[in-house]
Structures are given as structure tokens and as C-alpha cells.
N, C-alpha and C positions, 0 to 999 in steps of 0.2 A: 504495499501501498503505499500512496505515493499521494501524500497531502497538499493539499499550495493554497494559497491565503487567494484572496481573488483582490483586485486593488485597492478596492474600499476598504478591506479589513487589512490588508498592510497597511495601510496610511494613518491604522491608529496605531503602530508601532516605531512610530517616530522616535525619535534618542526624549524630546523634551518630555513625550509624554512617560512614557519610558520612567524615566528622573523622576518623572515630580510627587510619586505616595511614598510613602512611611509610615509607619508604624503597624499596630495591630493586624492581622487580616482579614477582611470585610467590615476593618474603619481603619481604614489608612487617612491620615491627614493629607490634604492637598499642599504641597511642601515644595513649586517649583526649583528644582537642578537645575542649573544649566553649567556648567563646565564650561570654563573662557582656556583654548590652548593653554599649557606654559610653553612659555618661554626662559630656556636657558639663558640666554646672555644675560636676560632683564634681573635674572637673580641672585641676591649678593651676601655669601652664606657668614651670616653667625659663629658656625663654628666648624671647625675644615679636621677633617679625619688623613690621617696619610701622609705623608713625605713630605715638609712645610709645613704640614700643624700643628698643633696641639695635641692631638689625640689621637692614639694607638688601633684603637678599633668604633663603629657607630654604637658598641652600647655605652664606651666610655662618652661619647658625645651628648648620646640620650640621657644620659643619667645628670651629665652638668648640667644640662636646661632646666633639668629638673626640679636639682638639688639649688638652683638659681632663678626659682620658681617664677619662669619667664610667663609672658603673657601675650598673646596674637598668634603671629608665626613668627617659628624658628626654621632658619634653613639650616639644615647641618649640608658642606659638602664634605666628596670624600673622591679621593684625589686616587689618581687609578693603579690599578696593582691588586692583586688578590689578599680577603679579609676572611679566614675562617672563623668561628664561632655563630653565636646566636643570638641575633637581638628582637627587645621585647618593647613596642612605642607603646606607653600603655594610656590610658585616657590622663589628661592632664587640663592647665589652664591654660596651654597654646596645641597649637593646631603643627605639626610637622611639614617642611616638606625636604626628601632627601634628593639628594641628586648628586648622579657621575659626574665627575669635572674633568673624564677625558672625552675624545674623538667623540668615540663610540659605545655603544649599551656591553660592549663586548673590553672595554679598555676598563671596566668594574665591575669585580665580581666579590657578592657576598655572599660561602659558598659553606656548608656544614656534610655530616654524612649524619641525621638524625632517623628514626622510623619507626613507625607504630608499637613495634612491639616489642622497645626497646623497654629493659627495666630499669625501676627507679633507682637501683643502686649503679649501675651503670651511669647512668644520665648526673649520676651524682659526682661520680671519677672524673667523667669526661667534661661536664658544664659549670662542678661547681665553682670555681676561679673568676670564670667567666662574671659573676653577679656577687663576686663576697664583696664589693664594695659600692654595688646598688645602693638606690635608695626605694624607701620601703612600700611603692607599690610593687615594682618592682622585682625587689625581692620575694613580697610575698607572692605573688604567678610561682616565683619560683621555688620556694617552696612546695607549693602545692602538686605543681608538677613531675617535681622528686617524689613525692610520697606517693605516686603508682605507680600499679607493678602489673601490666605495661603502662607506658606512658602515655598512650590510644595514639588516634589520629589528630583527635581535636587538638595535640602536646606536641603536634612532631615538624614541628618550622624550621626552617631556618630563617625568614622573617614574618613575625609574628605583630600586628598595626590591631591595637584597643584604641587608639586617637581618630577621635571624630571630624575630618577636616584635612587626616595626612595625605601628599600629594608625593608620587614617587616618580622621576624621572632618570633618565642617560644610565642604566648599568643595568647585570644583570642578577638576577636573584639564584644559585642554582643548589639543589639538592644531591651532593652526590651517593645519597646510598646506591648502591647495586645490582639490590636485590636479592640480596646473598649470603640473609638470614636465616639460616636454617631452621625450622620449625617442627623437625622430628620426620619419623615418614621414608620411603624411599621416594623424592618427588627429582623428576628429570628437573638440569640442568642445561643453559647451551654453551656455548664458546666462549663466553667473557662471564662463563661462573652463575649465570645470575637464572633462578629458581621461574620457572615454569610458571608454579602453582603457586597457591598459601598469601599469606595478610604482609602487604609487602606496600605499605601505605607509607608516601615520604614526601611532604608538601616543602613546596617551596617557598606560599607566600598563601600567608592564614591572615583573609579579612575577618577579624574577629571579633562582630555586634558592631564595627564602628562603620559612623554616618558618610558622605559624601566623600569618598575616596576615590578620589582619581589618578591612575598609573598612565604612562606615557611611554612609548620609546621605550621599553622597558624587556626586558630577555628573561621567562619564566622556565624555569628549565628543572626537570625530577623524572620518574619512570608512573609511579602507578601515585595517583591525588596529589599534581603538582599544585593546582592556584583550587583552595578553601573558601569561599566565598559563605561564609557563617552567619545564621541572627542572630539578633543579644540573648533571644528563646526564642523558643517553640510556635508558632504563631506570628511570629513578626518579622519583617522586612526591612533593611535597610539596604543601600545603595551605593552601587561603583562603577569606574565609568573609567573602560580599558582603548584605547587609541596609539594605532602603531606599536605595536604593542606583537613579540614571538613565542609563543606559548608552547610545550609539547613534551609529552609523555607518550602512556599509552594504555593503563584504565581508568576509566575516568576525571582523568588529568583533568578536568571543569568543572567544578559539582561545587553542591550545599544547598541553601536558602533560598541566598537572599536576593534580590534587582541590580544585575550589572546590565550593561551597553555594550559590544565591544566593538569598534572597527576600526576599517581597514586594519588588521591584524592577522596575523600567520598563524595556522591552527594546524602543526606539524604532529602525524600522529608514529611511532615510531610503532617498527613492530617485529624487533628479532626477536620478544620474553616470550610474550602472551597471545594464548592460540586463539582470544577474540579479544580487540582494541573498543572501546570507547571513549569520544572526545570527548562526552560531558553527563554528566550526568545529574540533573535537577532535582530537585524535592519540596519543589517551588508550593506553598499550601494552595489548595483548591480555592479559596478565596483572595489573594494575593493577585492581583490584577495581569504582571505582569516578572517574568522567569530572565532567562538570558535571553538577549536579543543580537543577533551578529548582523551588524550591516558590512557592508562591502569587502569582508572578509576571502580567506585563501583558508582554504582546509585542504593541506596537501601531508605529504611523506617522507617519509625517512628514503623511500626507491625500495625497498623490502616490503610491499604492502602487500596483500593479494586479496581480490573482493573474496564477498563473503567471511574475509578475518574482521571488516573493517567498519564500525557505523559509527553517524554523526552522532547517537549518543544512546541515552534508556533511561527512565523515569526513576528514580533511587525512591524501591519501597519502605521510605527511611523507617530503621524501627523495629519491622515487618516483621514477626514470629509464628504467625497459623492464618494464612488466605483464603480468603470468602471468594479468591478466582475462580474457575477454573472448575473440575471435576476431579473431585482427589483419587486418588490408588490408597487413602489408609484406611481400612476395615472401623467405624465405628467414628470416623471425622467427625470433628464439627469444632464450626469456632463463631467466639459469642462477643459481643462489643463490652468493652469492657476499659476502667481508670489506664492497665497500662497493656501492652502488649506483651506475652509469653505463649511456650507452647507447651507442656506436659503428655505427649503423642496418648490416646489420639484426640487430647481436648485442649483449647488455646484460646485465647482475649487477641480483639487487637483495638488499639485503643479508639477513638477519632481522630486526635492529632497524627496517623498515622497513617489512616481511610484519610486524610488532606493530606498529604504527600504527595501530589500527583505530578512535580515536576513539570513544570513550562518549561518551550527551548523554540526560539524562531530564529529562520534565518535569511534573510534580504540582501539581494542580488550579490550575491557572492559566489565566488569560487569554488566547485565541489570537485576534487580530485578523482582517477579511476579508480584509486583506493576503496572508495561506496557504494555500494553496489545502489543504482538509482532509483530501483525499483522498489527496496524496502530499505532506507537509509534509516530507521529508528530499529534497536532494539527492544524486546520482554525483559522483565526485569527476572534473575536468579533462572534464564533458560529457558525458552520454548515451550520442554516438556514439564507436566505439571510437580513441582513439590510445595515443599509447605511455606514458599517466600514466592511466589511466583504471581507474576499480574502480568497483563501484554500491554503491549503500548497502547497507553490512550490520548488518542487525537483530538477527544474536542469531549467534553462532559458526559454528552447520549453512554459516549465509549464507558462511562466508570458507572453510572449508573445503570445504565440496561442492563449489564449480568448480575447487576448485586438485587436487584427489584425483587426476588423472592426470596434470597436470602435475608432482605432488609423487614420483608413484613413477617416472619420468622421470627425475628428477634424484637416485633413489636415495636421498631425502628420506621420513620420518616425518613424522606431524604432533607427535609429542614433540619432534623435532627444532626445529619451527617456536616452539610453544607449552608445553617441558616442566612435568611438575608440573600441568598447567592439571586440576579436580577436574569440568570435562565431556567430556573425551577419553576415557574409559571409557564413557560412557553413549551418544557422537557414533557409536563406532566398532561397538560391540554393536549399537544400532538403524540402520547401516547395513551391516553385513558381511553 
């Protein structure tokens, strides 16, 4: 199936519409945001990192600005070079602009090897010195992550941004994790020593609930989960803008809950490792107007891709443990609506938050490489064969509601219980009555 927008429908996905709304799903604030292109030549750094500057790392410069209790906007310039270490930019009384001072993004690289399966003691051993003299709002975040085992995808990033109004310009963020952490079992590896299966999430940039994040002329590189666009809490959205960026990975490498605009970006699929590759994995709430919107982008690959292996994306069925979709092959299988999602075979529950995680993605006026099967560019979640986490690709509201009609009736639920105040409900119910 290859759904396409009409011209009128596509017109609704203009940048200023997409970036206009923020807040609680279904009750977003109308808060127009029209990011102005960043001019590197016009930015004068308040702090300089690297040779000729006063700081050896970006984190040191961030810490100094926090200690000085700055206000307004703080510009941190980074001289040419490779900088290993983590960077955490917390909420503050100022917004941060982080700019590479080289001629191109490749001249300034923020790099580190960190992955979701890392245990707390290893995280402490490797990164305690990075945060030894950090102000409390950074140190508190470090201590929280250090107490986890494993640290999880939400804490496995090179650059973590919680700072509203954050700007990133003219540099590279690379997670150098090589998908080579053994997780037990007999798992195949490729010529680079990478495991083809297993959990290998390793984030380059995590936008952790920050709003109005502007990223321009930046390279983001990893394999699985390169760019994580995380909402502040489930059922809320914030906004990010990516212009003239290069983003690469192999599995779900642009993913998350929030709203994001991508313009003139190169989206590169790497295909030497995974049996299947997905460029996107949004988990947008059903009631949030916009998820990920790509305009005038180039979906390409590394030259090793094969059609049938690569997809534009799949919709992250976030938190699912037991699915109401499809015909179960487990005797006595039953799933009920409940406060949390869990599965104790053969009975499970699914929360409304999980049901609402439908994932929204629109691609406009973009080039799509021959690695994508144009007749089936979107994939099901957790495979096409039924399993307890299965969900087919959903292109429109009726694709979700129609298969759930009988199940909802058995639950004593209505469509309004799942998605209250959605404008399409009356139209859908009239059409199916």
C-alpha cells in the first residue's frame, strides 16, 4: 500500500503549521514558532572550547555558564577537533547555542561510545570524572543514570538536551558504539564484529523534552536509534527543527514522541548489519496533530542496501506487551484495557497511552532511493506475522479504529474512551454505522 496526500491535504503540513502547537495531546497550546535560519558568521561565542579557548570540553563550558547563572542566550563555540565525552545541557535560565567553529560539520566532532545495555557500574567507571565538578542540576542527572542497570535508551546519548530554545550548528555528533556488546546466546556477527540481532540502541542526539530546539548543518551518526525526539511526559509534545542536516543509522534511527520538522536533510540508511532497516519510528499520540514531517529531504543509503530490507519507517507501538490487533495464535489469549501494559500469558492488558501511540510521519517533495520498496514503504510493528506486540501499519484513523471495533465492544469501551474529542470520530462513526 502506498498512501499519498492530495495537494489540499499536503498543504496542511506547512512548516509553520507543524511547529505551531505544543503541550498536552488533544489540548495543545497555539504557540507559533517560525525558526529563523542561523547565521554562523553573526554568532560571537561567550565561551570557546578547544585550542585557543578556555575550556577542554563542551561540558566544562556548559558547567561554567550554569555556575555564572547566565540569562538570555549563551553561545558556546567549539574549535576544530574531536572531543570525546558526554554532554548534558539541562534546563536553565538561559538558552544555549552550540556552534562548531570549523569550516564544515566534519571539522568539529563530539563523540563517545555509550549504549542502552551499559550497566550502572560501567557508566560510573567511564564517566564519573566527566561530571566530578558539575553543578547540581547536571550532577543530579548523572547520579540518576548511574543508579540504573542497564542505563536504557533514554540515557544512552552523546549529547543530551533538556534546554528550551537550544540551538546546534555546524558540527558532528557521533555515537561510536559498534553494536558489539555481547548479550549472550549464539548471535551472528558481520565482518565488522557487529551483532545482527539484539538490543543495540546508541543515541547520538537526545532531545529530552526540550521545546523549540533548532538544529542546522549538523551530522548525526550512529546505528540503532541515532536521533531520539523525546516528549517531556507521555501524552505531551514539544518541537524541533532540523535543516540541512545529515542523519544516518540502521534501525529506527529517527524516533520518538514529539513533533519535528526536517527540511533539506539527508536521511542515510546503513545496511551492513541489520536484517531490516527502518529510517523512522515515531510514537506520536493519536491526538497530537503532527509527528515527523520531512520536506525536500533525500532518503538515501550507503550503497549496500537491498530492496525489501529497507523501509521509510514503522510506527513505534510504545510500551505494548499484549496487542488487540490481529488474530492471536495463543490459546486463551485475551487483552483488556488497563492502567499499564503487561502480559502474563495468556492474559494481558494495554493502557490507553499505549493504544494512543500511533506514530505519525509525512514525507513531502522528497527523493526516495531505490532501497525503499515504493509499493510497501512502511512496515508493521514487530513483524508482519502475529505476535503479542504486533500492529499493522496504520495510514489513517479508520485503519486503527475498524480492527478494534469488536474488541472495544467486548471491553465495554467506546472510541471516545481511547481518543476523546477527536474531530474525526463523528465522521468515522457515521460512515460505519
